[in-house]
N, CA, C and O of each residue as an XYZ file, in Angstrom:
864
protein
N      23.689      6.335     -0.844
C      23.392      5.540     -0.170
C      21.938      4.976     -0.158
O      21.042      5.614      0.397
N      21.688      3.707     -0.806
C      20.426      3.294     -0.919
C      19.257      3.544      0.190
O      19.438      3.737      1.392
N      17.943      3.490     -0.547
C      17.024      3.706      0.688
C      16.071      2.178      0.293
O      15.715      1.841     -0.836
N      15.857      1.556      1.375
C      15.052      0.473      1.192
C      14.181      0.442      2.173
O      14.359      1.104      3.196
N      12.839     -0.542      1.936
C      11.775     -0.827      2.730
C      12.617     -0.835      4.099
O      13.787     -1.111      4.366
N      11.327     -0.344      4.967
C      11.786     -0.078      6.628
C      13.271      0.392      7.076
O      13.916      0.150      8.096
N      13.544      1.103      6.007
C      15.127      2.126      6.887
C      14.080      3.347      7.028
O      13.088      3.632      6.357
N      14.597      3.884      8.012
C      14.395      5.391      8.610
C      14.371      6.299      7.210
O      15.139      5.795      6.391
N      13.923      7.108      6.866
C      14.153      7.872      6.129
C      14.876      9.056      6.280
O      14.752      9.479      7.430
N      15.557      9.733      5.601
C      16.734     10.737      5.832
C      15.857     11.944      6.198
O      14.803     12.188      5.610
N      16.425     12.796      7.351
C      15.867     13.545      8.011
C      16.417     15.271      7.047
O      17.528     15.145      6.531
N      15.907     16.363      6.874
C      16.907     17.285      6.338
C      16.104     18.720      6.660
O      14.903     18.490      6.801
N      16.336     19.705      6.769
C      16.016     20.795      6.709
C      15.916     21.270      5.161
O      16.798     21.016      4.341
N      14.735     21.991      4.864
C      14.711     22.495      3.228
C      13.687     23.538      3.138
O      12.635     23.212      3.688
N      13.697     24.777      2.564
C      12.831     25.712      2.182
C      11.726     24.705      1.082
O      11.881     23.802      0.260
N      10.564     25.506      1.664
C       9.162     25.324      0.847
C       8.542     26.312      0.250
O       9.052     27.427      0.363
N       7.595     26.199     -0.343
C       7.184     27.447     -1.009
C       6.049     28.012      0.040
O       5.276     28.955     -0.127
N       6.204     27.064      1.271
C       5.519     27.650      2.481
C       6.303     27.814      3.709
O       5.753     27.936      4.804
N       7.739     27.822      3.533
C       8.454     28.157      4.357
C       9.492     27.231      4.871
O       9.714     26.366      4.025
N      10.089     27.111      5.759
C      11.485     26.149      5.704
C      10.841     25.016      6.756
O      10.160     25.245      7.756
N      11.276     23.699      6.208
C      10.577     22.669      7.313
C      11.918     21.673      7.968
O      13.027     21.734      7.437
N      11.727     21.022      8.836
C      12.550     20.113      9.250
C      11.805     18.487      8.990
O      10.771     18.175      9.580
N      12.350     17.769      8.247
C      11.370     16.932      7.401
C      10.682     16.049      8.542
O       9.453     16.069      8.465
N      11.305     15.131      9.784
C      10.774     14.276     10.503
C       9.749     15.430     11.522
O       8.570     15.149     11.737
N      10.213     16.373     11.932
C       9.230     17.124     12.733
C       7.984     17.522     11.721
O       6.800     17.439     12.050
N       8.434     17.947     10.496
C       7.073     18.039      9.710
C       6.053     16.806      9.616
O       4.845     17.046      9.604
N       6.505     15.549      9.551
C       5.962     14.332      9.557
C       5.020     14.180     10.839
O       3.851     13.793     10.850
N       5.959     14.652     12.110
C       5.153     14.236     13.407
C       4.673     12.950     13.379
O       5.310     11.979     12.969
N       3.311     12.936     13.907
C       2.872     11.439     14.253
C       1.974     10.929     12.806
O       1.220      9.960     12.897
N       2.085     11.437     11.904
C       0.980     11.327     10.719
C       1.717     10.243      9.774
O       2.936     10.094      9.852
N       1.029      9.592      8.999
C       1.747      8.902      7.814
C       2.308     10.329      6.774
O       1.771     11.429      6.912
N       3.015     10.183      6.140
C       3.432     11.084      5.038
C       3.839     10.363      3.459
O       4.500      9.333      3.327
N       3.288     11.154      2.392
C       3.723     10.989      1.262
C       4.683     12.237      0.667
O       4.490     13.449      0.572
N       5.763     11.394      0.325
C       6.607     12.500     -0.462
C       6.907     12.183     -2.218
O       7.541     11.211     -2.630
N       6.303     13.220     -3.059
C       6.088     12.585     -4.181
C       7.133     13.913     -4.877
O       7.097     15.097     -4.541
N       7.940     13.346     -5.816
C       9.075     14.004     -6.509
C       9.091     14.192     -7.927
O       8.672     13.351     -8.722
N       9.551     15.240     -8.222
C       9.259     15.710    -10.194
C      10.753     16.568    -10.212
O      11.380     17.230     -9.385
N      10.965     16.131    -11.755
C      12.363     16.840    -12.373
C      12.411     18.147    -12.732
O      13.450     18.570    -13.237
N      11.332     18.986    -12.539
C      11.159     20.067    -13.053
C       9.842     20.851    -12.867
O       8.847     20.172    -13.123
N       9.616     22.044    -12.503
C       8.642     22.663    -12.579
C       7.845     23.090    -14.039
O       8.541     23.095    -15.054
N       6.746     23.362    -14.127
C       6.398     23.534    -15.719
C       6.370     22.698    -16.673
O       6.293     22.988    -17.867
N       6.445     21.328    -16.081
C       6.466     20.528    -16.841
C       4.928     19.491    -16.965
O       4.289     19.254    -15.940
N       4.588     19.079    -17.999
C       3.052     18.706    -18.203
C       2.682     17.422    -17.763
O       1.516     17.430    -17.368
N       3.127     16.519    -17.694
C       2.888     15.237    -16.810
C       2.826     15.617    -15.445
O       1.799     15.275    -14.857
N       3.701     16.258    -14.786
C       4.102     16.483    -13.682
C       2.954     17.744    -13.205
O       2.633     17.537    -12.035
N       2.376     18.764    -13.677
C       1.587     19.560    -13.641
C       0.050     18.675    -13.387
O      -0.845     19.040    -12.625
N       0.047     17.570    -14.155
C      -1.278     16.843    -14.094
C      -0.996     16.305    -12.589
O      -1.626     16.584    -11.569
N      -0.151     15.666    -12.701
C      -0.102     14.588    -11.242
C      -0.515     15.492    -10.106
O      -1.454     15.186     -9.371
N       0.502     17.125     -9.888
C       0.195     17.621     -8.800
C      -1.455     18.364     -8.716
O      -1.912     18.951     -7.735
N      -1.935     18.206     -9.631
C      -3.292     18.775     -9.883
C      -4.097     17.321     -9.221
O      -5.049     17.430     -8.448
N      -3.636     16.200     -9.590
C      -4.376     14.951     -8.839
C      -4.266     14.859     -7.448
O      -5.257     14.587     -6.769
N      -2.647     15.148     -6.715
C      -2.886     14.894     -5.556
C      -3.795     16.234     -4.864
O      -4.542     16.046     -3.904
N      -3.597     17.684     -5.541
C      -4.721     18.469     -4.858
C      -6.105     17.957     -5.027
O      -6.684     17.983     -3.941
N      -6.710     17.586     -5.810
C      -7.747     16.959     -5.789
C      -8.158     16.032     -4.739
O      -9.294     16.072     -4.265
N      -7.223     15.157     -4.341
C      -7.485     14.127     -3.571
C      -7.184     14.607     -1.782
O      -7.138     13.640     -1.021
N      -7.034     15.684     -1.282
C      -6.772     16.600     -0.226
C      -8.157     15.825      0.762
O      -7.781     15.136      1.710
N      -9.081     15.898      0.621
C      -9.880     15.277      1.579
C      -9.434     13.668      1.891
O      -9.402     13.333      3.075
N      -9.200     12.988      1.184
C      -8.748     11.921      0.901
C      -7.474     11.620      1.851
O      -7.553     10.805      2.770
N      -6.242     12.371      1.545
C      -5.192     12.509      2.583
C      -5.734     12.321      3.975
O      -5.482     11.472      4.830
N      -6.517     13.310      3.961
C      -7.011     13.971      5.453
C      -7.618     12.931      6.152
O      -7.170     12.521      7.223
N      -8.801     12.394      5.507
C      -9.078     11.308      6.201
C      -8.521      9.863      6.822
O      -8.977      9.142      7.708
N      -7.242      9.742      5.908
C      -5.869      8.734      6.419
C      -5.191      9.024      6.936
O      -4.237      8.259      7.075
N      -5.164     10.505      7.693
C      -3.962     11.391      8.843
C      -2.539     11.136      7.887
O      -1.436     10.739      8.263
N      -2.932     11.461      6.724
C      -1.660     11.391      6.077
C      -1.477     12.953      5.253
O      -2.285     13.590      4.578
N      -0.192     13.212      5.598
C       0.360     14.490      5.048
C       1.232     14.298      3.716
O       1.900     13.268      3.621
N       1.256     15.365      2.554
C       1.588     14.752      1.293
C       2.586     15.776      0.863
O       1.988     16.850      0.789
N       3.930     15.925      0.524
C       4.463     17.105      0.150
C       5.310     16.513     -1.072
O       5.744     15.371     -1.228
N       5.416     17.698     -1.932
C       6.214     17.674     -3.167
C       7.663     18.224     -3.154
O       7.946     19.319     -2.667
N       8.426     17.506     -3.640
C       9.718     18.131     -4.170
C      10.064     18.255     -5.603
O       9.805     17.320     -6.361
N      10.671     19.414     -6.066
C      10.866     19.733     -7.143
C      12.596     20.445     -7.469
O      12.922     21.445     -6.830
N      13.251     20.034     -8.142
C      14.325     20.764     -8.148
C      14.585     22.400     -8.759
O      15.504     22.874     -9.427
N      13.695     22.822     -8.360
C      13.557     24.520     -8.913
C      13.067     25.270     -7.405
O      12.782     24.667     -6.371
N      13.066     26.256     -7.549
C      13.049     27.234     -6.086
C      11.719     27.534     -5.754
O      10.805     27.460     -6.576
N      11.548     27.927     -4.375
C      10.188     27.919     -3.659
C       9.446     29.053     -4.639
O       8.222     28.955     -4.551
N       9.814     29.926     -5.394
C       9.305     31.214     -6.072
C       9.011     30.477     -7.262
O       7.849     30.734     -7.574
N       9.559     29.638     -8.108
C       8.916     28.809     -8.958
C       7.747     28.028     -8.853
O       6.848     27.818     -9.668
N       7.973     27.526     -7.377
C       6.846     26.338     -7.088
C       5.578     27.296     -6.770
O       4.444     27.081     -7.199
N       5.920     28.295     -6.021
C       4.400     29.231     -5.754
C       3.648     29.773     -7.266
O       2.433     29.910     -7.409
N       4.628     30.020     -8.258
C       4.423     30.243     -9.749
C       3.719     29.238    -10.013
O       2.524     29.360     -9.744
N       4.085     28.188    -10.492
C       3.402     26.458    -10.561
C       2.418     26.503    -10.227
O       1.521     26.316    -11.050
N       2.131     26.747     -8.986
C       0.836     26.326     -8.223
C      -0.084     26.925     -8.934
O      -1.184     26.378     -8.853
N      -0.020     28.030     -9.730
C      -1.331     28.657    -10.477
C      -1.671     27.726    -11.618
O      -2.844     27.532    -11.937
N      -0.610     27.123    -12.263
C      -1.278     26.052    -13.337
C      -1.580     24.986    -12.887
O      -2.430     24.382    -13.542
N      -1.091     24.359    -11.728
C      -1.270     22.983    -11.005
C      -2.600     23.560    -10.658
O      -3.465     23.003    -11.334
N      -3.105     24.491     -9.837
C      -4.591     24.726     -9.624
C      -5.706     24.747    -10.827
O      -6.850     24.301    -10.739
N      -5.289     25.180    -11.622
C      -5.941     25.782    -13.080
C      -6.272     24.130    -13.841
O      -7.415     23.890    -14.230
N      -5.490     23.391    -13.943
C      -5.398     21.984    -14.082
C      -6.183     20.737    -13.408
O      -6.893     19.855    -13.891
N      -5.792     21.008    -12.197
C      -6.490     20.079    -11.012
C      -8.132     20.787    -10.715
O      -9.103     20.032    -10.678
N      -8.242     21.817    -10.579
C      -9.528     22.469    -10.309
C      -9.784     22.556     -8.552
O     -10.841     22.653     -7.929
N      -8.343     22.476     -8.057
C      -8.664     22.230     -6.476
C      -7.590     23.105     -6.314
O      -6.731     23.334     -7.166
N      -7.682     23.711     -4.909
C      -6.312     24.214     -4.363
C      -5.165     23.490     -4.223
O      -5.424     22.302     -4.035
N      -3.962     23.744     -4.242
C      -2.881     23.011     -4.040
C      -2.069     23.701     -2.446
O      -1.223     24.571     -2.241
N      -2.669     23.002     -1.789
C      -2.502     23.187     -0.520
C      -1.119     22.437      0.114
O      -0.329     22.885      0.946
N      -1.118     21.794     -0.229
C       0.436     20.853      0.304
C       1.428     21.917     -0.306
O       1.269     22.670     -1.267
N       2.868     21.689      0.836
C       3.996     22.201      0.374
C       4.760     21.629     -0.556
O       4.643     20.407     -0.645
N       5.815     22.374     -1.568
C       6.681     21.835     -2.349
C       8.013     22.334     -2.082
O       8.304     23.522     -2.225
N       8.955     21.306     -1.634
C      10.367     21.373     -1.293
C      11.078     21.978     -2.664
O      10.829     21.557     -3.793
N      11.993     23.026     -2.359
C      12.883     23.715     -3.271
C      14.259     22.943     -3.234
O      15.197     23.233     -2.492
N      14.235     22.002     -4.073
C      15.349     21.322     -3.933
C      16.627     21.436     -4.841
O      17.365     20.505     -5.161
N      16.755     22.878     -5.225
C      17.996     23.259     -6.573
C      19.149     22.498     -6.283
O      19.683     21.808     -7.152
N      19.716     22.598     -4.737
C      20.995     21.731     -4.475
C      21.139     19.975     -4.815
O      22.118     19.234     -4.905
N      19.708     19.759     -4.943
C      19.770     18.237     -5.029
C      19.994     17.488     -3.900
O      20.301     16.318     -4.127
N      19.915     17.892     -2.514
C      20.232     17.320     -1.502
C      19.298     16.410     -0.859
O      19.684     15.613     -0.005
N      17.814     16.512     -1.314
C      16.880     15.836     -0.894
C      16.909     14.602     -1.948
O      16.974     13.453     -1.512
N      16.866     14.828     -3.170
C      16.966     14.030     -4.341
C      18.090     12.838     -4.546
O      17.935     11.847     -5.259
N      19.476     13.220     -3.610
C      20.475     12.615     -3.371
C      19.960     11.552     -2.062
O      19.854     10.329     -2.161
N      19.721     12.252     -1.015
C      19.725     11.609     -0.100
C      18.335     10.598     -0.348
O      18.526      9.635      0.395
N      17.246     10.440     -0.950
C      16.569      9.426     -1.572
C      16.935      8.810     -2.455
O      15.992      8.181     -2.934
N      17.875      8.634     -2.977
C      18.718      8.078     -3.870
C      18.143      8.203     -5.074
O      18.254      7.146     -5.695
N      17.474      9.184     -5.784
C      16.800      9.585     -6.869
C      17.830      9.670     -8.130
O      17.771      9.195     -9.264
N      19.032     10.665     -7.298
C      19.849     10.852     -8.061
C      21.330     10.338     -7.681
O      21.321      9.579     -6.712
N      22.432     10.557     -8.165
C      23.834      9.825     -8.229
C      24.562     11.046     -7.140
O      24.208     12.221     -7.241
N      25.565     10.630     -6.147
C      26.080     11.902     -5.436
C      26.680     12.899     -6.302
O      27.046     14.032     -5.991
N      26.734     12.285     -7.508
C      28.088     13.532     -8.577
C      27.049     14.244     -9.418
O      27.386     15.185    -10.135
N      25.965     13.879     -9.361
C      24.945     14.728    -10.319
C      24.839     16.277     -9.834
O      24.877     16.666     -8.667
N      24.706     17.016    -10.930
C      24.537     18.409    -10.668
C      23.668     18.879    -11.802
O      23.510     18.127    -12.763
N      23.050     20.148    -11.770
C      22.098     20.790    -12.853
C      22.737     21.664    -13.532
O      22.832     22.741    -12.944
N      23.343     21.606    -14.818
C      24.030     22.217    -15.623
C      23.300     23.379    -16.390
O      22.111     23.209    -16.659
N      23.784     24.288    -16.679
C      23.340     25.516    -17.379
C      22.173     25.116    -18.831
O      22.363     24.324    -19.754
N      21.066     25.945    -18.573
C      20.233     25.656    -19.468
C      19.668     23.960    -19.483
O      19.611     23.394    -20.575
N      19.380     23.426    -18.581
C      19.036     22.109    -17.915
C      17.635     21.757    -18.761
O      17.041     22.662    -19.346
N      17.252     20.663    -18.780
C      15.984     20.272    -19.432
C      15.522     19.202    -18.204
O      16.387     18.852    -17.401
N      14.470     18.813    -18.106
C      13.725     17.543    -17.251
C      14.544     16.292    -17.432
O      14.516     15.448    -16.536
N      15.330     16.082    -18.603
C      15.841     14.827    -18.857
C      17.240     14.933    -17.837
O      17.827     13.860    -17.701
N      17.829     16.119    -17.109
C      18.769     16.181    -16.518
C      18.541     15.401    -15.032
O      19.359     14.884    -14.271
N      17.297     15.522    -14.967
C      16.806     15.090    -13.070
C      15.861     13.781    -13.395
O      15.073     13.309    -12.576
N      16.031     13.368    -14.472
C      14.628     12.224    -14.984
C      14.396     11.373    -13.859
O      13.202     11.152    -13.655
N      15.112     10.893    -13.160
C      14.867      9.785    -12.340
C      14.267     10.290    -10.946
O      14.156      9.453    -10.050
N      13.834     11.745    -10.689
C      13.406     12.221     -9.817
C      11.928     12.234    -10.197
O      11.405     13.210    -10.734
N      11.218     11.007     -9.869
C       9.877     11.124    -10.119
C       9.508     10.016     -9.426
O       9.389      9.019    -10.138
N       9.303      9.877     -8.349
C       9.392      8.767     -7.325
C       8.365      9.233     -6.426
O       8.103     10.407     -6.162
N       7.625      7.839     -5.835
C       6.610      8.146     -4.561
C       7.258      7.601     -3.285
O       7.674      6.445     -3.366
N       7.414      8.251     -2.102
C       7.591      7.533     -0.934
C       6.375      7.686      0.171
O       5.879      8.777      0.452
N       6.023      6.600      0.677
C       4.961      6.627      1.331
C       5.945      6.155      2.916
O       6.906      5.394      3.030
N       5.250      6.931      3.899
C       6.286      7.262      5.214
C       5.383      6.862      6.311
O       4.361      7.468      6.633
N       5.872      5.733      6.885
C       5.069      5.573      8.557
C       5.324      6.583      9.659
O       6.287      7.348      9.594
N       4.427      6.591     10.715
C       4.593      7.745     11.475
C       5.501      7.173     12.278
O       5.257      7.544     13.426
N       6.517      6.385     12.247
C       7.686      5.584     12.792
C       8.878      6.039     11.809
O       9.980      5.565     12.086
N       8.799      6.909     10.681
C       9.499      7.417     10.154
C      10.152      6.677      9.072
O      11.079      7.007      8.332
N       9.552      5.742      9.135
C      10.406      4.334      7.933
C       9.735      4.318      6.675
O       8.568      4.700      6.766
N      10.002      4.085      5.845
C       9.739      3.823      4.158
C       9.020      2.438      4.257
O       9.543      1.362      4.547
N       7.669      2.698      3.946
C       6.961      1.566      3.760
C       6.649      1.262      2.449
O       6.203      0.136      2.227
N       6.843      2.295      1.232
C       6.579      1.732      0.051
C       7.077      2.701     -1.002
O       6.562      3.791     -0.752
N       7.933      2.786     -2.176
C       8.719      3.584     -3.155
C       7.981      2.710     -4.319
O       7.694      1.514     -4.370
N       7.754      3.981     -5.395
C       7.366      3.416     -6.607
C       8.184      4.909     -7.629
O       8.354      6.092     -7.334
N       8.444      4.279     -8.594
C       9.550      5.028     -9.716
C       9.217      4.895    -10.973
O       9.224      3.847    -11.617
N       8.857      6.181    -11.416
C       8.201      6.659    -13.050
C       8.993      6.975    -14.047
O       9.908      7.770    -13.829
N       8.870      6.601    -14.924
C      10.007      7.438    -16.037
C       8.728      8.875    -16.355
O       7.575      9.000    -15.942
N       9.435      9.624    -17.101
C       8.616     11.127    -17.235
C       7.477     10.963    -18.226
O       6.486     11.679    -18.077
N       7.529     10.003    -19.319
C       6.400     10.178    -19.867
C       5.235      9.318    -19.511
O       4.180      9.220    -20.138
N       5.600      8.677    -18.353
C       4.307      8.024    -17.382
C       3.352      8.521    -16.484
O       3.674      8.206    -15.338
N       2.280      9.188    -16.528
C       1.874      9.610    -15.328
C       1.466      8.802    -14.014
O       0.703      7.841    -14.115
N       1.786      9.048    -13.246
C       1.317      8.262    -12.079
C      -0.134      8.260    -11.649
O      -0.955      9.176    -11.710
N      -0.262      7.031    -11.204
C      -1.813      6.742    -10.864
C      -1.963      7.030     -9.470
O      -1.442      6.181     -8.746
N      -2.657      8.211     -8.746
C      -2.583      8.458     -7.730
C      -3.612      7.834     -7.201
O      -3.602      8.005     -5.982
N      -4.949      6.859     -7.734
C      -5.849      6.124     -7.153
C      -5.186      4.908     -6.787
O      -5.725      4.271     -5.882
N      -3.991      4.380     -7.360
C      -2.956      3.362     -6.568
C      -2.271      3.955     -5.619
O      -2.222      3.276     -4.593
N      -1.712      4.980     -5.565
C      -1.145      5.419     -4.404
C      -2.003      5.354     -3.265
O      -1.559      4.852     -2.233
N      -3.427      5.889     -3.317
C      -4.026      6.026     -2.303
C      -4.647      4.163     -1.936
O      -5.023      3.736     -0.845
N      -4.578      3.538     -3.012
C      -5.237      1.919     -2.372
C      -3.616      1.359     -1.775
O      -3.473      0.494     -0.910
N      -2.626      2.008     -2.395
C      -1.649      1.405     -1.731
C      -1.339      1.776     -0.121
O      -0.884      0.905      0.620
N      -1.629      3.182      0.383
C      -1.565      3.573      1.614
C      -2.968      2.967      2.291
O      -2.918      2.503      3.430
N      -3.916      2.984      1.725
C      -5.002      1.925      2.656
C      -4.816      0.567      2.988
O      -5.252      0.025      4.003
N      -3.958     -0.116      1.833
C      -3.236     -1.633      2.162
C      -1.960     -1.742      3.271
O      -1.582     -2.799      3.776
N      -1.366     -0.357      3.539
C      -0.265     -0.404      4.426
C      -0.898     -0.097      5.521
O      -0.621     -0.817      6.480
N      -1.948      1.053      5.764
C      -2.480      1.240      6.959
C      -3.337      0.231      7.299
O      -3.618      0.305      8.495
N      -3.951     -0.827      6.650
C      -4.512     -1.937      7.265
C      -3.446     -3.033      7.692
O      -3.482     -3.602      8.783
N      -2.407     -3.285      6.621
C      -1.599     -4.428      6.876
C      -0.636     -3.938      8.299
O       0.218     -4.675      8.792
N      -0.976     -2.541      8.829
C      -0.271     -2.356      9.956
C      -1.188     -2.981     11.323
O      -0.890     -2.793     12.503
N      -2.073     -3.568     10.941
C      -2.648     -4.359     11.654
C      -2.500     -5.997     12.198
O      -3.087     -6.843     12.873
N      -1.304     -5.784     11.405
C      -1.020     -7.547     11.854
C      -1.552     -8.260     10.419
O      -1.302     -9.463     10.346
N      -2.030     -7.852      9.640
C      -2.749     -8.711      8.365
C      -2.108     -8.428      7.185
O      -1.433     -7.400      7.215
N      -2.122     -9.050      6.137
C      -1.647     -8.663      4.559
C      -2.890     -8.456      3.627
O      -4.058     -8.739      3.895
N      -2.472     -7.992      2.661
C      -3.564     -7.944      1.716
C      -3.350     -8.713      0.450
O      -2.152     -8.894      0.233
N      -4.106     -9.190     -0.399
C      -3.627    -10.202     -1.573
C      -3.763     -8.797     -2.935
O      -3.952     -7.581     -2.971
N      -3.580     -9.673     -3.669
C      -3.487     -9.104     -5.342
C      -4.968     -8.131     -5.400
O      -5.991     -8.615     -4.915
N      -4.992     -6.908     -5.950
C      -5.897     -6.114     -6.316
C      -6.811     -5.737     -5.154
O      -7.940     -5.256     -5.252
N      -6.158     -6.026     -4.062
C      -7.064     -5.237     -2.769
C      -7.444     -4.589     -2.692
O      -6.579     -3.743     -2.919
N      -8.768     -3.846     -2.391
C      -9.713     -2.964     -2.010
C     -10.120     -2.915     -0.903
O     -10.455     -4.004     -0.436
N     -10.275     -1.705     -0.017
C     -10.945     -1.476      1.229
C     -12.057     -2.408      1.320
O     -12.703     -2.591      0.289
N     -12.415     -3.074      2.456
C     -13.501     -3.841      2.606
C     -13.408     -5.253      2.508
O     -14.099     -6.014      3.185
N     -12.543     -5.623      1.657
C     -12.176     -7.081      0.969
C     -11.592     -7.797      1.958
O     -11.046     -7.254      2.919
N     -11.658     -8.983      1.808
C     -10.648    -10.003      2.864
C      -9.443     -9.577      2.644
O      -9.015     -8.960      1.668
N      -8.688    -10.073      3.973
C      -7.310     -9.986      4.128
C      -6.672    -11.155      4.357
O      -7.342    -12.083      4.810
N      -5.399    -11.326      4.119
C      -4.691    -12.304      4.608
C      -3.898    -12.441      6.120
O      -3.391    -11.543      6.792
N      -3.975    -13.727      6.362
C      -3.495    -13.877      7.883
C      -1.994    -14.332      7.638
O      -1.725    -15.419      7.126
N      -1.128    -13.496      8.008
C       0.388    -13.776      7.748
C       0.456    -15.377      8.457
O      -0.200    -15.652      9.462
N       1.392    -16.407      7.731
C       1.852    -17.612      8.168
C       2.585    -17.456      9.167
O       2.881    -18.602      9.506
N       3.099    -16.693      9.903
C       3.721    -16.704     11.211
C       2.544    -16.913     12.439
O       2.735    -17.306     13.590
N       1.643    -16.631     11.980
C       0.419    -16.813     12.682
C      -0.132    -18.089     12.749
O      -0.444    -18.615     11.681
N      -0.356    -18.832     14.027
C      -1.018    -20.371     14.144
C      -2.477    -20.319     13.725
O      -3.157    -19.299     13.621
N      -2.788    -21.352     13.540
C      -4.258    -21.219     13.356
C      -5.043    -21.006     14.669
O      -6.052    -20.329     14.865
N      -4.329    -21.747     15.497
C      -5.368    -21.148     16.863
C      -4.955    -20.124     17.161
O      -5.946    -19.595     17.664
N      -4.074    -19.344     17.223
C      -3.792    -17.993     17.291
C      -4.683    -17.017     16.495
O      -5.113    -15.969     16.976
N      -4.929    -17.450     15.227
C      -5.297    -16.758     13.892
C      -7.207    -16.890     14.534
O      -7.938    -15.899     14.511
N      -7.547    -17.867     14.894
C      -9.065    -18.157     15.425
C      -9.312    -17.368     16.794
O     -10.444    -16.969     17.068
N      -8.207    -17.149     17.661
C      -8.481    -16.393     18.907
C      -8.380    -14.811     18.707
O      -8.851    -13.963     19.464
N      -7.644    -14.586     17.490
C      -7.465    -13.214     16.835
C      -8.614    -12.729     15.838
O      -9.161    -11.637     15.987
N      -8.859    -13.391     15.073
C      -9.793    -13.169     13.630
C     -11.067    -13.825     13.906
O     -12.126    -13.387     13.455
N     -10.975    -14.992     14.725
C     -12.372    -15.523     14.539
C     -12.210    -16.694     13.501
O     -11.280    -17.499     13.450
N     -13.439    -16.608     12.593
C     -13.334    -17.379     11.319
C     -12.560    -17.331     10.175
O     -12.291    -16.184      9.819
N     -12.164    -18.134      9.560
C     -10.910    -17.755      8.603
C     -11.034    -18.978      7.593
O     -11.166    -20.154      7.930
N     -10.955    -18.393      6.042
C     -10.933    -19.643      5.179
C      -9.857    -20.006      4.798
O      -9.147    -19.115      4.331
N      -9.391    -21.173      4.825
C      -8.087    -21.612      4.359
C      -8.028    -22.016      3.023
O      -8.436    -23.140      2.730
N      -7.629    -21.349      2.261
C      -7.909    -21.473      0.695
C      -6.584    -22.449      0.478
O      -6.748    -23.401     -0.286
N      -5.433    -22.300      1.025
C      -4.279    -22.962      0.927
C      -3.608    -23.168      2.593
O      -3.925    -22.346      3.453
N      -2.781    -24.194      2.890
C      -2.396    -24.319      4.438
C      -1.294    -22.800      4.939
O      -1.027    -22.345      6.051
N      -0.899    -22.390      3.609
C      -0.392    -20.813      4.209
C      -1.077    -20.048      3.564
O      -0.469    -18.986      3.699
N      -2.170    -19.797      2.778
C      -2.939    -18.651      2.409
C      -4.493    -18.988      3.055
O      -5.258    -19.882      2.694
N      -4.657    -18.172      3.917
C      -5.932    -17.928      4.731
C      -6.389    -16.795      5.027
O      -5.823    -16.038      5.815
N      -7.442    -16.543      4.450
C      -8.203    -15.207      4.553
C      -9.208    -15.117      5.124
O     -10.019    -16.042      5.085
N      -9.491    -13.755      5.954
C     -10.483    -13.754      7.109
C     -10.803    -11.896      6.777
O     -10.304    -11.106      5.975
N     -11.995    -11.750      7.965
C     -12.541    -10.358      7.048
C     -11.551     -9.256      7.384
O     -10.556     -9.662      7.983
N     -11.595     -8.054      7.153
C     -10.430     -6.973      7.246
C     -11.084     -6.352      8.656
O     -12.224     -6.050      9.009
N      -9.577     -6.317      9.359
C      -9.853     -5.850     10.941
C     -10.775     -4.177     10.705
O     -10.730     -3.356      9.790
N     -11.558     -4.221     12.010
C     -12.374     -2.747     11.946
C     -11.332     -1.810     11.918
O     -11.585     -0.607     11.869
């Protein structure tokens, strides 16, 4: 089953290096980011987990929980965190799901239903398990990104995308390359009269492109 924007994400119960969770209960009323990896103790993924650890204060500031998923055991995850913390220079306080049976990877459409892990597997056997899913408090998928194994994810962009999603939840849109504090876009569905009432002044760049100050 494919997973699309605004779909409610799959709920599941799984083991992590910090104990068992039920995903929707774990999310609670927070925003959440699920970031996935094809194997523990791999070079690119280790740097990525380190980057996530470094941003702990930023996730907390945005009311966002982060959780990893990798198709290895919880015990392997615990051992891997030693390397992650060495590379990232920060405590990896987030949980990592043990997806040895590939249930989560398949539920999130990262692997086909018939996929399995062969003996002596390499990361190439689960290469498509390299995605980021940003999920709202309503448990709906707000954004997803998938990367190849050779390209490290830019978590500054993940953070920027999260800011844009949380801002757009206030009834606006964000333009290309938007950063916090910059002007936002008034949706075309809002009339000029309603836009003035809601946002005050705005700049009509085009009849369908109106910019205004970022909502507080």
